[in-house]
Structure formats: structure tokens, C-alpha cells
C-alpha positions in Angstrom: 159.1 39.0 69.2 156.7 41.6 67.8 154.6 43.8 69.9 151.2 42.1 70.2 149.3 45.4 69.7 151.3 46.1 66.5 150.8 42.6 65.3 147.0 42.9 65.7 147.0 46.2 63.9 148.9 44.8 60.9 146.6 41.8 60.8 143.5 44.0 60.8 145.0 46.3 58.1 146.0 43.2 56.0 142.4 41.9 56.3 140.9 45.2 55.1 143.4 45.7 52.3 143.1 42.1 51.0 139.3 42.3 51.1 139.4 45.4 49.0 142.1 44.1 46.6 140.3 40.8 46.0 137.0 42.5 45.4 138.4 45.1 43.0 141.5 43.7 41.4 141.4 39.9 41.2 139.9 38.7 38.0 140.4 34.9 38.4 137.0 33.3 37.9 137.8 30.6 40.5 137.9 33.1 43.3 134.3 34.4 42.9 132.5 35.9 45.9 134.7 35.4 48.9 135.1 37.1 52.3 138.4 37.4 54.2 137.4 36.3 57.7 140.8 36.7 59.4 144.5 37.0 59.1 147.2 35.6 61.3 150.7 37.1 60.8 153.8 35.4 62.1 155.8 37.3 64.8 158.5 38.1 62.3 156.0 39.4 59.7 157.3 37.0 57.1 154.2 34.9 56.6 150.4 35.6 56.8 147.7 33.0 57.0 144.6 34.4 55.3 141.4 32.7 56.1 138.4 33.1 53.7 134.9 31.8 53.3 132.7 31.8 50.2 129.3 33.6 49.9 128.2 31.2 47.2 128.2 27.4 46.8 131.5 27.0 45.0 134.5 24.7 45.1 136.5 25.9 48.0 139.7 24.2 46.9 139.5 25.9 43.5 139.0 29.2 45.2 142.0 28.6 47.4 144.1 27.7 44.4 142.9 30.8 42.5 143.8 33.0 45.5 147.2 31.2 46.0 147.9 31.8 42.3 147.2 35.6 42.7 149.3 35.8 46.0 152.3 37.4 44.3 150.1 40.0 42.6 148.2 40.7 45.8 151.5 41.0 47.7 152.9 43.5 45.2 149.7 45.6 45.6 149.9 45.4 49.4 153.5 46.7 49.6 152.7 50.4 49.1 149.5 50.1 51.2 151.2 48.7 54.4 153.5 50.5 56.7 155.9 47.7 57.3 159.3 47.0 55.9 158.5 43.6 54.3 155.2 42.4 53.0 154.4 39.0 54.3 154.1 35.9 52.1 150.4 35.0 51.8 149.0 31.6 52.5 145.3 31.1 51.9 143.1 28.7 54.0 139.4 28.0 53.8 137.5 28.9 57.0 134.8 26.3 57.6 133.8 27.8 60.9 130.7 29.6 59.5 129.4 26.5 57.8 130.1 24.5 60.9 128.2 27.1 63.0 125.2 26.9 60.6 125.2 23.1 60.8 125.3 23.1 64.6 122.6 25.7 64.8 120.4 23.5 62.6 121.1 20.5 64.8 120.2 22.4 67.9 117.0 23.6 66.3 116.1 20.1 65.3 116.8 18.8 68.8 114.7 21.5 70.4 111.9 20.8 67.9 112.1 17.1 68.6 112.1 17.7 72.4 109.1 19.9 72.1 107.2 17.3 70.1 108.0 14.6 72.7 106.8 16.9 75.5 103.5 17.4 73.7 103.0 13.6 73.4 103.3 13.1 77.2 
């Protein structure tokens, strides 16, 4: 089992490096403006789940497919940047938590506004 501190450092470095590589190197038009929100690396460093979100309204599945298609290229660029023996295989997943947070915030705002209007009526 990997040292949890080392695992966290590798995840953080992967997130930084992938963000930079996607922004500067990936030319696939399906990818567009995305943000890498997190990385989870398996304890044997063989696989990495890369979570992303989009800054624009775009097809998230198309963006995921574009990223998955460039995974080999990204992995080859990551190799020299990371200080680990094997570069993990990249698996991309859309992170809907930000959208869900915005949706919940709007629901709370509406509930508060509705509650305030009911208090005014009484």
C-alpha cells in the first residue's frame, strides 16, 4: 500500500500537470474549456481517475471522449514531468458536483424567497 502522503502529492502534481497540458497541448475541439477538479490515483499508481468540469455549456460526453482519446498523448507528456516509475493510465470522468451545488443554491434561494413572501402575507 502506498504512503497516503505520497499518494496525495502525486495526485496534486498530476492535477497541476494535466491542467497545464490540456490547456496548452490538447487541440481536440471537443475538449474546449475544461477544468481538472480532482485526481484519484490507485494505491499501486497504475490508474488515475481524472475529474473535470466544463467552463462553458458543452456536451460533457463529447469532452470526455475527446479527453479519453488524448489520454495516451497526455500520458506520454506526463512521463518526464512526474517523479514516479510508471505513469498511471488516465480515466476521465465528468464532475457534476459544481452544477449540483449551483442547482441546490438556487433551490435554497427560492425557498428562502418564498418563505419571506409568506411571512410578509401573515
